[in-house]
N, CA, C and O of each residue as an XYZ file, in Angstrom:
944
protein
N       8.088      2.306     -9.627
C       8.494      3.627     -9.167
C       9.972      3.846     -9.490
O      10.801      2.959     -9.285
N      10.281      5.006     -9.984
C      11.670      5.316    -10.312
C      12.475      5.520     -9.041
O      12.022      6.196     -8.117
N      13.672      4.935     -8.988
C      14.520      5.082     -7.813
C      14.988      6.524     -7.701
O      15.403      7.117     -8.696
N      14.925      7.109     -6.478
C      15.350      8.485     -6.299
C      16.863      8.613     -6.394
O      17.597      7.654     -6.159
N      17.318      9.819     -6.744
C      18.753     10.085     -6.841
C      19.408      9.931     -5.477
O      18.797     10.215     -4.447
N      20.658      9.479     -5.481
C      21.389      9.360     -4.221
C      21.580     10.717     -3.559
O      21.773     10.792     -2.346
N      21.528     11.800     -4.353
C      21.656     13.140     -3.791
C      20.471     13.493     -2.898
O      20.551     14.421     -2.092
N      19.374     12.755     -3.042
C      18.146     13.056     -2.316
C      17.962     12.149     -1.102
O      16.886     12.132     -0.504
N      18.999     11.396     -0.731
C      18.865     10.417      0.343
C      19.145     11.024      1.718
O      20.149     11.711      1.911
N      18.262     10.769      2.652
C      18.511     11.115      4.053
C      19.380     10.032      4.692
O      20.294     10.327      5.462
N      19.078      8.769      4.357
C      19.804      7.623      4.903
C      20.432      6.814      3.780
O      19.776      6.490      2.791
N      21.699      6.494      3.941
C      22.372      5.514      3.080
C      23.092      4.539      4.006
O      24.024      4.920      4.714
N      22.659      3.293      3.998
C      23.282      2.253      4.822
C      23.852      1.189      3.901
O      23.163      0.687      3.013
N      25.114      0.850      4.118
C      25.784     -0.121      3.253
C      26.353     -1.272      4.083
O      27.239     -1.074      4.915
N      25.838     -2.461      3.848
C      26.384     -3.699      4.420
C      26.535     -3.608      5.943
O      27.611     -3.852      6.488
N      25.435     -3.251      6.616
C      25.474     -3.122      8.075
C      25.395     -4.490      8.752
O      24.509     -5.297      8.468
N      26.333     -4.722      9.641
C      26.346     -5.923     10.476
C      26.339     -5.494     11.938
O      26.975     -4.507     12.309
N      25.618     -6.239     12.760
C      25.689     -6.055     14.211
C      25.826     -7.428     14.843
O      24.930     -8.268     14.753
N      26.974     -7.639     15.488
C      27.291     -8.939     16.072
C      27.482     -8.766     17.578
O      28.327     -7.991     18.026
N      26.688     -9.497     18.343
C      26.810     -9.479     19.799
C      27.560    -10.724     20.261
O      27.297    -11.825     19.777
N      28.480    -10.554     21.183
C      29.214    -11.692     21.736
C      28.613    -12.085     23.081
O      28.534    -11.269     23.999
N      28.196    -13.329     23.186
C      27.662    -13.881     24.420
C      28.583    -15.018     24.850
O      28.413    -16.172     24.455
N      29.568    -14.652     25.675
C      30.566    -15.647     26.048
C      31.383    -16.042     24.833
O      31.983    -15.195     24.172
N      31.401    -17.347     24.542
C      32.152    -17.821     23.377
C      31.310    -17.833     22.106
O      31.788    -18.208     21.036
N      30.053    -17.420     22.235
C      29.151    -17.451     21.085
C      28.957    -16.053     20.499
O      29.102    -15.046     21.193
N      28.629    -16.015     19.219
C      28.304    -14.759     18.545
C      26.881    -14.827     18.007
O      26.458    -15.844     17.458
N      26.154    -13.732     18.173
C      24.792    -13.630     17.653
C      24.769    -12.527     16.604
O      25.112    -11.380     16.892
N      24.368    -12.874     15.399
C      24.281    -11.892     14.317
C      22.894    -11.260     14.314
O      21.936    -11.850     13.814
N      22.790    -10.048     14.879
C      21.504     -9.352     14.907
C      21.186     -8.726     13.554
O      20.024     -8.676     13.150
N      22.211     -8.250     12.852
C      22.068     -7.740     11.485
C      23.129     -8.400     10.621
O      24.275     -8.561     11.042
N      22.743     -8.779      9.417
C      23.644     -9.529      8.531
C      23.710     -8.878      7.154
O      23.073     -9.344      6.209
N      24.481     -7.805      7.044
C      24.701     -7.190      5.743
C      23.522     -6.421      5.189
O      23.188     -6.561      4.012
N      22.883     -5.605      6.027
C      21.718     -4.825      5.596
C      22.170     -3.577      4.840
O      22.996     -2.807      5.330
N      21.621     -3.388      3.651
C      21.867     -2.177      2.857
C      20.529     -1.572      2.464
O      19.634     -2.282      2.006
N      20.389     -0.266      2.639
C      19.145      0.402      2.248
C      19.383      1.896      2.118
O      20.365      2.433      2.631
N      18.472      2.551      1.427
C      18.464      4.014      1.345
C      17.054      4.495      1.661
O      16.069      3.830      1.343
N      16.976      5.656      2.289
C      15.697      6.302      2.581
C      15.768      7.709      2.003
O      16.624      8.503      2.394
N      14.874      8.015      1.078
C      14.887      9.316      0.419
C      14.143     10.369      1.234
O      13.304     10.052      2.078
N      14.470     11.612      0.962
C      13.763     12.726      1.585
C      12.274     12.643      1.267
O      11.891     12.369      0.130
N      11.431     12.881      2.281
C       9.971     12.859      2.174
C       9.433     11.471      1.831
O       8.364     11.348      1.233
N      10.168     10.430      2.206
C       9.681      9.069      2.024
C       9.071      8.584      3.339
O       9.564      8.911      4.418
N       8.004      7.808      3.240
C       7.342      7.203      4.401
C       7.566      5.698      4.303
O       6.919      5.013      3.511
N       8.487      5.195      5.115
C       8.919      3.801      5.042
C       8.601      3.075      6.336
O       8.773      3.623      7.425
N       8.137      1.842      6.213
C       7.932      0.976      7.373
C       8.912     -0.185      7.306
O       9.103     -0.788      6.250
N       9.529     -0.491      8.434
C      10.345     -1.697      8.563
C       9.541     -2.688      9.380
O       9.170     -2.410     10.520
N       9.275     -3.838      8.796
C       8.405     -4.816      9.434
C       9.135     -6.139      9.611
O       9.914     -6.550      8.751
N       8.879     -6.793     10.719
C       9.471     -8.103     10.953
C       9.031     -8.648     12.294
O       8.584     -7.890     13.155
N       9.150     -9.953     12.483
C       8.775    -10.560     13.760
C       9.781    -10.226     14.850
O      10.834     -9.653     14.572
N       9.463    -10.581     16.081
C      10.398    -10.413     17.185
C      11.693    -11.158     16.874
O      11.668    -12.306     16.431
N      12.832    -10.491     17.111
C      14.121    -11.110     16.841
C      14.607    -10.965     15.416
O      15.628    -11.543     15.046
N      13.881    -10.190     14.604
C      14.266    -10.031     13.194
C      15.410     -9.045     13.006
O      16.058     -9.032     11.960
N      15.660     -8.214     14.027
C      16.724     -7.212     13.934
C      16.218     -5.807     13.694
O      17.013     -4.882     13.527
N      14.894     -5.631     13.675
C      14.369     -4.306     13.322
C      14.688     -3.242     14.374
O      14.984     -2.101     14.020
N      14.632     -3.596     15.660
C      14.979     -2.613     16.693
C      16.474     -2.307     16.682
O      16.880     -1.168     16.916
N      17.293     -3.324     16.409
C      18.739     -3.102     16.283
C      19.029     -2.141     15.137
O      19.843     -1.227     15.272
N      18.361     -2.354     14.013
C      18.543     -1.470     12.858
C      18.081     -0.059     13.184
O      18.751      0.910     12.830
N      16.938      0.065     13.859
C      16.430      1.377     14.236
C      17.419      2.101     15.144
O      17.645      3.299     14.979
N      18.006      1.394     16.092
C      18.971      2.024     16.999
C      20.205      2.527     16.258
O      20.742      3.586     16.584
N      20.651      1.773     15.268
C      21.812      2.206     14.482
C      21.446      3.417     13.630
O      22.202      4.387     13.575
N      20.295      3.369     12.966
C      19.879      4.489     12.120
C      19.580      5.735     12.947
O      19.686      6.856     12.450
N      19.206      5.535     14.215
C      18.951      6.662     15.111
C      20.192      7.150     15.837
O      20.104      8.019     16.704
N      21.356      6.595     15.488
C      22.638      6.969     16.097
C      22.663      6.686     17.601
O      23.371      7.352     18.356
N      21.879      5.687     18.026
C      21.882      5.247     19.416
C      22.829      4.069     19.621
O      23.163      3.727     20.755
N      23.258      3.453     18.533
C      24.171      2.314     18.570
C      25.032      2.361     17.311
O      24.741      3.106     16.376
N      26.080      1.569     17.298
C      26.978      1.540     16.137
C      27.019      0.134     15.550
O      26.915     -0.844     16.290
N      27.167      0.017     14.239
C      27.283     -1.313     13.641
C      28.656     -1.916     13.919
O      29.631     -1.192     14.125
N      28.724     -3.238     13.923
C      30.013     -3.924     14.055
C      30.874     -3.640     12.830
O      32.081     -3.422     12.936
N      30.234     -3.646     11.677
C      30.908     -3.206     10.451
C      29.852     -2.728      9.464
O      28.654     -2.946      9.646
N      30.333     -2.072      8.415
C      29.426     -1.449      7.461
C      29.491      0.060      7.579
O      30.150      0.590      8.474
N      28.816      0.748      6.688
C      28.869      2.211      6.634
C      27.465      2.797      6.672
O      26.551      2.311      6.007
N      27.315      3.855      7.468
C      26.030      4.540      7.592
C      26.238      6.032      7.372
O      27.017      6.670      8.079
N      25.531      6.585      6.379
C      25.549      8.018      6.107
C      24.180      8.606      6.420
O      23.157      8.112      5.947
N      24.172      9.657      7.216
C      22.956     10.400      7.525
C      23.119     11.803      6.963
O      24.027     12.536      7.355
N      22.239     12.172      6.048
C      22.352     13.471      5.374
C      23.754     13.671      4.795
O      24.357     14.736      4.925
N      24.255     12.599      4.145
C      25.536     12.582      3.421
C      26.768     12.628      4.330
O      27.890     12.766      3.844
N      26.563     12.513      5.644
C      27.699     12.515      6.571
C      27.908     11.108      7.119
O      26.950     10.430      7.491
N      29.163     10.676      7.166
C      29.494      9.345      7.682
C      29.396      9.373      9.209
O      30.163     10.069      9.875
N      28.459      8.622      9.749
C      28.173      8.683     11.184
C      29.363      8.223     12.025
O      29.611      8.777     13.096
N      30.100      7.218     11.554
C      31.234      6.694     12.330
C      32.361      7.710     12.485
O      33.232      7.541     13.339
N      32.353      8.762     11.670
C      33.392      9.789     11.747
C      32.980     10.969     12.629
O      33.750     11.914     12.802
N      31.771     10.917     13.185
C      31.290     12.011     14.026
C      31.830     11.881     15.447
O      32.013     10.776     15.958
N      32.083     13.033     16.077
C      32.484     13.052     17.483
C      31.251     12.836     18.363
O      30.122     12.865     17.873
N      31.469     12.620     19.657
C      30.342     12.446     20.581
C      29.463     13.692     20.611
O      28.239     13.584     20.687
N      30.073     14.869     20.552
C      29.292     16.108     20.542
C      28.453     16.219     19.273
O      27.304     16.659     19.315
N      29.037     15.818     18.145
C      28.289     15.850     16.885
C      27.132     14.858     16.912
O      26.043     15.156     16.423
N      27.370     13.676     17.485
C      26.303     12.678     17.588
C      25.177     13.173     18.491
O      24.002     12.960     18.195
N      25.534     13.829     19.588
C      24.519     14.379     20.487
C      23.681     15.432     19.767
O      22.463     15.491     19.938
N      24.342     16.260     18.965
C      23.635     17.269     18.169
C      22.667     16.602     17.196
O      21.521     17.031     17.060
N      23.130     15.556     16.522
C      22.291     14.839     15.553
C      21.066     14.247     16.235
O      19.949     14.376     15.734
N      21.275     13.596     17.378
C      20.159     12.955     18.084
C      19.153     13.971     18.597
O      17.960     13.678     18.676
N      19.622     15.164     18.946
C      18.715     16.168     19.491
C      18.017     16.986     18.412
O      16.866     17.387     18.587
N      18.711     17.241     17.283
C      18.164     18.201     16.331
C      17.874     17.649     14.939
O      17.004     18.174     14.245
N      18.581     16.607     14.518
C      18.367     16.098     13.165
C      17.437     14.892     13.116
O      16.883     14.575     12.064
N      17.264     14.214     14.264
C      16.395     13.040     14.330
C      15.343     13.263     15.403
O      15.657     13.679     16.518
N      14.092     12.984     15.059
C      13.014     13.018     16.042
C      12.608     11.592     16.373
O      12.337     10.797     15.473
N      12.565     11.262     17.662
C      12.258      9.898     18.092
C      10.849      9.811     18.669
O      10.435     10.658     19.461
N      10.119      8.775     18.260
C       8.812      8.461     18.846
C       8.865      7.007     19.296
O       9.152      6.116     18.498
N       8.584      6.767     20.587
C       8.689      5.424     21.136
C       7.320      4.862     21.514
O       6.346      5.602     21.651
N       7.267      3.565     21.676
C       6.034      2.891     22.066
C       5.565      3.338     23.449
O       4.362      3.435     23.694
N       6.506      3.610     24.353
C       6.154      3.896     25.750
C       6.100      5.401     26.053
O       6.062      5.789     27.220
N       6.096      6.241     25.032
C       5.910      7.693     25.126
C       7.123      8.428     25.716
O       7.572      9.422     25.146
N       7.666      7.943     26.866
C       8.843      8.565     27.499
C       8.627     10.040     27.827
O       9.493     10.873     27.561
N       7.476     10.356     28.402
C       7.191     11.719     28.848
C       7.545     11.868     30.327
O       7.423     10.918     31.100
N       7.985     13.066     30.715
C       8.243     13.341     32.128
C       6.909     13.461     32.854
O       6.102     14.317     32.495
N       6.649     12.630     33.866
C       5.316     12.585     34.478
C       4.905     13.862     35.197
O       3.718     14.184     35.249
N       5.868     14.595     35.752
C       5.513     15.795     36.517
C       5.509     17.063     35.670
O       5.137     18.134     36.149
N       5.919     16.939     34.423
C       5.981     18.107     33.535
C       4.701     18.209     32.712
O       4.072     17.198     32.400
N       4.323     19.427     32.366
C       3.161     19.620     31.499
C       3.487     19.166     30.080
O       4.645     18.938     29.729
N       2.442     19.043     29.283
C       2.641     18.700     27.871
C       3.545     19.737     27.208
O       4.438     19.385     26.438
N       3.313     21.003     27.506
C       4.125     22.078     26.923
C       5.601     21.870     27.258
O       6.460     21.935     26.378
N       5.889     21.620     28.536
C       7.291     21.486     28.950
C       7.925     20.233     28.357
O       9.103     20.253     28.001
N       7.172     19.149     28.245
C       7.707     17.936     27.622
C       8.119     18.203     26.176
O       9.172     17.747     25.729
N       7.288     18.939     25.456
C       7.603     19.259     24.059
C       8.770     20.236     23.978
O       9.548     20.208     23.025
N       8.885     21.089     24.972
C       9.912     22.138     24.998
C      11.323     21.602     25.261
O      12.305     22.253     24.907
N      11.431     20.429     25.874
C      12.733     19.939     26.351
C      13.841     19.931     25.290
O      14.942     20.404     25.577
N      13.597     19.412     24.073
C      14.683     19.426     23.080
C      15.186     20.832     22.761
O      16.360     21.019     22.442
N      14.297     21.815     22.847
C      14.688     23.199     22.577
C      15.524     23.764     23.718
O      16.422     24.577     23.497
N      15.223     23.328     24.943
C      16.030     23.742     26.095
C      17.440     23.185     25.957
O      18.421     23.895     26.178
N      17.538     21.893     25.587
C      18.861     21.286     25.385
C      19.629     21.999     24.271
O      20.856     22.093     24.309
N      18.891     22.497     23.286
C      19.502     23.197     22.157
C      19.999     24.580     22.558
O      20.884     25.136     21.908
N      19.431     25.139     23.630
C      19.796     26.484     24.049
C      18.982     27.564     23.370
O      19.433     28.704     23.259
N      17.777     27.218     22.909
C      16.915     28.176     22.214
C      16.390     29.230     23.185
O      16.236     28.972     24.379
N      16.119     30.417     22.656
C      15.580     31.500     23.476
C      14.148     31.177     23.898
O      13.498     30.319     23.300
N      13.664     31.860     24.918
C      12.301     31.641     25.400
C      11.287     31.914     24.294
O      10.316     31.172     24.143
N      11.509     32.977     23.520
C      10.588     33.317     22.438
C      10.549     32.215     21.388
O       9.475     31.813     20.939
N      11.734     31.726     20.997
C      11.789     30.649     20.001
C      11.107     29.396     20.532
O      10.376     28.724     19.805
N      11.350     29.079     21.817
C      10.737     27.888     22.409
C       9.222     27.991     22.391
O       8.536     27.035     22.029
N       8.702     29.138     22.779
C       7.245     29.307     22.830
C       6.622     29.174     21.444
O       5.582     28.533     21.284
N       7.255     29.776     20.448
C       6.718     29.724     19.084
C       6.756     28.305     18.521
O       5.783     27.844     17.923
N       7.881     27.612     18.713
C       8.023     26.275     18.137
C       7.149     25.252     18.857
O       6.588     24.362     18.219
N       7.030     25.370     20.173
C       6.163     24.444     20.909
C       4.715     24.652     20.493
O       3.974     23.686     20.308
N       4.313     25.899     20.348
C       2.934     26.172     19.922
C       2.657     25.560     18.558
O       1.609     24.946     18.357
N       3.592     25.721     17.611
C       3.405     25.152     16.275
C       3.344     23.627     16.321
O       2.521     23.012     15.643
N       4.223     23.017     17.129
C       4.247     21.552     17.221
C       2.955     21.022     17.830
O       2.423     20.011     17.373
N       2.451     21.692     18.852
C       1.199     21.260     19.475
C       0.024     21.437     18.524
O      -0.891     20.613     18.504
N       0.044     22.503     17.739
C      -1.004     22.697     16.734
C      -0.954     21.599     15.682
O      -1.998     21.122     15.235
N       0.245     21.194     15.283
C       0.408     20.142     14.282
C      -0.274     18.848     14.724
O      -0.893     18.159     13.914
N      -0.159     18.523     16.013
C      -0.739     17.267     16.517
C      -2.108     17.489     17.160
O      -2.666     16.584     17.781
N      -2.643     18.706     17.005
C      -3.985     19.056     17.489
C      -4.104     18.872     19.003
O      -5.079     18.310     19.502
N      -3.089     19.361     19.719
C      -3.080     19.218     21.178
C      -2.804     20.538     21.900
O      -2.435     20.540     23.074
N      -2.982     21.655     21.200
C      -2.695     22.937     21.838
C      -3.599     23.182     23.050
O      -3.210     23.883     23.984
N      -4.816     22.600     23.035
C      -5.758     22.786     24.140
C      -5.369     21.979     25.376
O      -5.969     22.152     26.437
N      -4.368     21.097     25.254
C      -3.935     20.270     26.387
C      -2.516     20.654     26.840
O      -1.858     19.893     27.551
N      -2.064     21.818     26.429
C      -0.674     22.228     26.668
C      -0.290     22.212     28.143
O       0.856     21.909     28.474
N      -1.219     22.530     29.027
C      -0.877     22.670     30.445
C      -1.337     21.485     31.286
O      -1.422     21.578     32.510
N      -1.629     20.379     30.625
C      -1.981     19.145     31.331
C      -0.743     18.261     31.478
O       0.158     18.285     30.640
N      -0.716     17.489     32.547
C       0.358     16.521     32.761
C      -0.020     15.183     32.122
O      -1.199     14.933     31.866
N       0.976     14.314     31.859
C       0.686     13.033     31.209
C      -0.401     12.211     31.894
O      -1.184     11.541     31.221
N      -0.457     12.254     33.227
C      -1.469     11.473     33.953
C      -2.886     11.949     33.664
O      -3.853     11.232     33.923
N      -3.006     13.155     33.128
C      -4.321     13.718     32.800
C      -4.687     13.507     31.332
O      -5.716     13.997     30.868
N      -3.848     12.781     30.609
C      -4.056     12.568     29.179
C      -4.311     11.096     28.890
O      -3.848     10.221     29.621
N      -5.050     10.832     27.820
C      -5.252      9.456     27.369
C      -3.981      8.946     26.683
O      -3.059      9.719     26.420
N      -3.936      7.643     26.395
C      -2.775      7.082     25.709
C      -2.535      7.732     24.361
O      -1.394      8.033     24.010
N      -3.596      7.950     23.606
C      -3.463      8.589     22.302
C      -2.979     10.019     22.411
O      -2.184     10.478     21.591
N      -3.464     10.732     23.435
C      -3.021     12.113     23.638
C      -1.550     12.156     24.042
O      -0.808     13.034     23.603
N      -1.134     11.215     24.872
C       0.274     11.165     25.271
C       1.173     10.909     24.059
O       2.248     11.495     23.937
N       0.717     10.025     23.166
C       1.526      9.755     21.983
C       1.582     10.983     21.080
O       2.614     11.242     20.462
N       0.503     11.735     20.993
C       0.514     12.978     20.213
C       1.532     13.976     20.789
O       2.250     14.643     20.045
N       1.579     14.062     22.110
C       2.556     14.947     22.747
C       3.974     14.469     22.445
O       4.862     15.276     22.174
N       4.180     13.152     22.493
C       5.504     12.597     22.178
C       5.893     12.898     20.731
O       7.060     13.163     20.443
N       4.923     12.858     19.829
C       5.189     13.173     18.421
C       5.518     14.662     18.264
O       6.413     15.029     17.503
N       4.788     15.511     18.989
C       5.083     16.947     18.948
C       6.504     17.215     19.427
O       7.220     18.027     18.842
N       6.908     16.530     20.491
C       8.287     16.684     21.001
C       9.301     16.265     19.936
O      10.338     16.907     19.772
N       8.997     15.188     19.217
C       9.907     14.707     18.168
C      10.014     15.694     17.015
O      11.045     15.758     16.345
N       8.955     16.465     16.779
C       8.908     17.377     15.637
C       9.405     18.786     15.953
O       9.670     19.569     15.040
N       9.532     19.115     17.240
C       9.697     20.517     17.619
C      10.981     21.136     17.071
O      11.020     22.344     16.835
N      12.026     20.344     16.865
C      13.279     20.868     16.305
C      13.324     20.771     14.786
O      14.370     21.006     14.181
N      12.202     20.429     14.167
C      12.100     20.300     12.709
C      13.191     19.379     12.167
O      13.992     19.793     11.329
N      13.227     18.130     12.642
C      14.289     17.202     12.240
C      14.161     16.779     10.786
O      13.093     16.885     10.184
N      15.270     16.296     10.231
C      15.236     15.802      8.849
C      14.690     14.389      8.782
O      14.342     13.912      7.702
N      14.610     13.705      9.928
C      14.156     12.317      9.960
C      13.345     12.068     11.221
O      13.770     12.421     12.322
N      12.171     11.455     11.056
C      11.338     11.058     12.187
C      11.378      9.538     12.289
O      10.955      8.838     11.369
N      11.896      9.023     13.423
C      11.976      7.586     13.667
C      10.914      7.197     14.683
O      10.879      7.734     15.790
N      10.055      6.269     14.307
C       8.965      5.841     15.186
C       9.068      4.337     15.425
O       8.933      3.546     14.491
N       9.307      3.942     16.675
C       9.478      2.531     17.038
C       8.190      2.016     17.674
O       7.894      2.336     18.825
N       7.424      1.218     16.930
C       6.145      0.660     17.388
C       5.262      1.759     18.003
O       4.810      1.604     19.138
N       5.007      2.856     17.290
C       4.294      3.993     17.887
C       2.846      3.715     18.255
O       2.255      4.463     19.033
N       2.259      2.645     17.706
C       0.870      2.302     18.040
C       0.793      1.079     18.950
O      -0.298      0.590     19.242
N       1.947      0.584     19.400
C       1.994     -0.676     20.139
C       1.244     -0.676     21.453
O       0.739     -1.720     21.866
N       1.153      0.479     22.132
C       0.464      0.556     23.420
C      -0.925      1.168     23.301
O      -1.515      1.578     24.301
N      -1.447      1.231     22.077
C      -2.737      1.878     21.844
C      -3.753      0.881     21.311
O      -3.392     -0.105     20.668
N      -5.033      1.145     21.585
C      -6.070      0.306     20.983
C      -6.134      0.601     19.486
O      -5.567      1.589     19.019
N      -6.824     -0.258     18.737
C      -6.786     -0.160     17.272
C      -7.342      1.169     16.765
O      -6.793      1.738     15.821
N      -8.413      1.673     17.368
C      -9.012      2.939     16.923
C      -8.040      4.100     17.147
O      -7.838      4.930     16.261
N      -7.449      4.148     18.327
C      -6.491      5.213     18.625
C      -5.246      5.070     17.757
O      -4.670      6.065     17.318
N      -4.834      3.823     17.513
C      -3.687      3.577     16.642
C      -3.910      4.122     15.243
O      -2.999      4.691     14.641
N      -5.123      3.949     14.721
C      -5.435      4.474     13.390
C      -5.431      5.999     13.385
O      -5.039      6.615     12.394
N      -5.865      6.611     14.487
C      -5.823      8.073     14.582
C      -4.372      8.572     14.568
O      -4.068      9.598     13.959
N      -3.488      7.842     15.239
C      -2.070      8.211     15.238
C      -1.487      8.052     13.838
O      -0.669      8.866     13.411
N      -1.904      7.003     13.118
C      -1.409      6.818     11.751
C      -1.900      7.940     10.833
O      -1.163      8.377      9.949
N      -3.125      8.407     11.029
C      -3.619      9.555     10.254
C      -2.739     10.779     10.513
O      -2.460     11.566      9.609
N      -2.312     10.918     11.764
C      -1.428     12.031     12.111
C      -0.084     11.893     11.400
O       0.459     12.885     10.915
N       0.461     10.672     11.331
C       1.713     10.462     10.600
C       1.552     10.818      9.121
O       2.461     11.387      8.518
N       0.404     10.486      8.538
C       0.161     10.850      7.137
C       0.133     12.371      6.972
O       0.656     12.904      5.994
N      -0.474     13.056      7.923
C      -0.509     14.521      7.884
C       0.911     15.085      7.962
O       1.266     15.999      7.217
N       1.712     14.536      8.863
C       3.099     14.979      9.021
C       3.888     14.712      7.743
O       4.666     15.557      7.301
N       3.685     13.539      7.153
C       4.375     13.180      5.912
C       3.977     14.112      4.778
O       4.819     14.491      3.964
N       2.707     14.485      4.714
C       2.218     15.340      3.626
C       2.841     16.726      3.671
O       2.808     17.450      2.676
N       3.406     17.103      4.805
C       4.039     18.411      4.941
C       5.548     18.354      4.685
O       6.285     19.288      5.004
N       5.991     17.229      4.097
C       7.372     17.143      3.640
C       8.331     16.416      4.557
O       9.539     16.431      4.320
N       7.819     15.777      5.603
C       8.693     15.091      6.550
C       9.038     13.675      6.092
O       8.241     13.010      5.430
N      10.232     13.230      6.454
C      10.699     11.873      6.175
C      10.426     11.015      7.403
O      10.838     11.360      8.510
N       9.731      9.897      7.208
C       9.321      9.052      8.335
C       9.809      7.626      8.128
O       9.636      7.046      7.056
N      10.417      7.072      9.161
C      10.796      5.658      9.188
C      10.139      5.040     10.413
O      10.416      5.434     11.546
N       9.269      4.072     10.174
C       8.448      3.483     11.227
C       8.746      1.995     11.353
O       8.773      1.277     10.353
N       8.968      1.535     12.568
C       9.191      0.109     12.828
C       7.927     -0.483     13.435
O       7.357      0.083     14.368
N       7.490     -1.617     12.908
C       6.275     -2.255     13.420
C       6.294     -3.752     13.133
O       6.987     -4.219     12.229
N       5.518     -4.496     13.922
C       5.304     -5.913     13.621
C       3.903     -6.116     13.051
O       3.513     -7.239     12.730
N       3.142     -5.011     12.927
C       1.732     -5.047     12.531
C       1.603     -4.749     11.033
O       1.911     -3.641     10.594
N       1.154     -5.725     10.256
C       1.052     -5.539      8.810
C       0.043     -4.450      8.459
O       0.247     -3.708      7.498
N      -1.030     -4.345      9.218
C      -2.038     -3.321      8.933
C      -1.450     -1.919      9.065
O      -1.790     -1.020      8.296
N      -0.578     -1.742     10.033
C       0.105     -0.455     10.205
C       1.125     -0.250      9.094
O       1.185      0.825      8.498
N       1.923     -1.268      8.814
C       2.961     -1.163      7.781
C       2.371     -0.850      6.417
O       2.979     -0.128      5.628
N       1.191     -1.387      6.133
C       0.558     -1.184      4.831
C       0.217      0.275      4.560
O      -0.069      0.637      3.419
N       0.242      1.113      5.582
C      -0.097      2.520      5.383
C       1.106      3.351      4.938
O       0.957      4.528      4.610
N       2.277      2.755      4.926
C       3.471      3.442      4.423
C       3.551      3.281      2.910
O       2.888      2.416      2.339
N       4.366      4.117      2.257
C       4.516      4.004      0.805
C       5.560      2.958      0.427
O       5.699      2.588     -0.739
N       6.286      2.491      1.437
C       7.316      1.477      1.198
C       7.426      0.601      2.441
O       7.461      1.108      3.562
N       7.482     -0.703      2.243
C       7.641     -1.638      3.358
C       8.900     -2.462      3.127
O       9.066     -3.069      2.069
N       9.778     -2.483      4.110
C      10.972     -3.323      4.085
C      10.753     -4.460      5.078
O      10.536     -4.219      6.266
N      10.809     -5.690      4.596
C      10.588     -6.859      5.448
C      11.931     -7.398      5.932
O      12.809     -7.728      5.135
N      12.072     -7.478      7.247
C      13.309     -7.948      7.853
C      13.065     -9.294      8.537
O      12.065     -9.476      9.232
N      13.977    -10.221      8.337
C      13.899    -11.522      9.013
C      15.317    -12.043      9.241
O      16.153    -12.031      8.338
N      15.565    -12.498     10.458
C      16.879    -13.057     10.812
C      18.022    -12.115     10.447
O      19.083    -12.551     10.001
N      17.788    -10.808     10.643
C      18.841     -9.824     10.424
C      19.105     -9.457      8.985
O      20.071     -8.756      8.688
N      18.242     -9.931      8.071
C      18.429     -9.654      6.647
C      17.152     -9.074      6.050
O      16.049     -9.350      6.522
N      17.321     -8.259      4.996
C      16.154     -7.779      4.259
C      15.649     -8.921      3.391
O      16.350     -9.403      2.501
N      14.427     -9.343      3.665
C      13.839    -10.492      2.980
C      13.072    -10.078      1.728
O      13.062    -10.795      0.727
N      12.430     -8.909      1.796
C      11.606     -8.457      0.677
C      11.341     -6.968      0.844
O      11.633     -6.384      1.888
N      10.786     -6.366     -0.193
C      10.448     -4.940     -0.153
C       9.278     -4.668     -1.078
O       9.188     -5.230     -2.169
N       8.383     -3.802     -0.630
C       7.232     -3.392     -1.434
C       7.233     -1.873     -1.512
O       7.401     -1.195     -0.498
N       7.047     -1.340     -2.711
C       6.887      0.103     -2.904
C       5.529      0.371     -3.515
O       5.050     -0.395     -4.351
N       4.911      1.462     -3.096
C       3.620      1.833     -3.663
C       3.441      3.336     -3.515
O       4.149      3.992     -2.750
N       2.489      3.860     -4.254
C       2.164      5.276     -4.150
C       1.089      5.453     -3.095
O       0.092      4.732     -3.081
N       1.303      6.436     -2.194
C       0.271      6.735     -1.216
C      -0.861      7.486     -1.881
O      -0.647      8.286     -2.792
N      -2.093      7.214     -1.406
C      -3.256      7.901     -1.966
C      -3.295      9.334     -1.482
O      -4.203     10.083     -1.842
């Protein structure tokens, strides 16, 4: 596969290190990781527990900072952003999907999906239109007024994905999105990710499951804080 132009990169990471100090000891969670993620690419980061994949995801999601190295998101140097700019990026440029769903238990599915738009200050009309579109995307419009306790695990994850998509982010980050689901439901969620990807979205997925990782067009293997290998392929 021909390497994409740097002009087309959503993510450019150069020599990322993350070092934690535990008393007099240092733990290297990331050791010089460099990678690029192109627009409309579906990439999986795979590795065992302790490989550094969650640390890398947190840095790429602007939830943490590297000890050293450079990270550009949409051609902007993240370390040069103010706290307000970082908050804007986390709310509007990145969509997060977590293993544990992170839905408000007393809020309806509609309101859970609506929250990022409320933080953005969107009008009621804009919120209603965007939430409806996001729920349609994940095929959950019929469950809009149900609370999380009334939904199955797969349905809750669909709502979480709709919430991640509602601001039309340039990057969708999914951390073990099938980890709390049975295999059948997990495959249904992966089909949904393929649908989202086919509509032009950029997806970065973290997993320890090779069967899940194999469904991406690119797999980055992480071990001991370093990129060990990489596979690229064309999606069917």
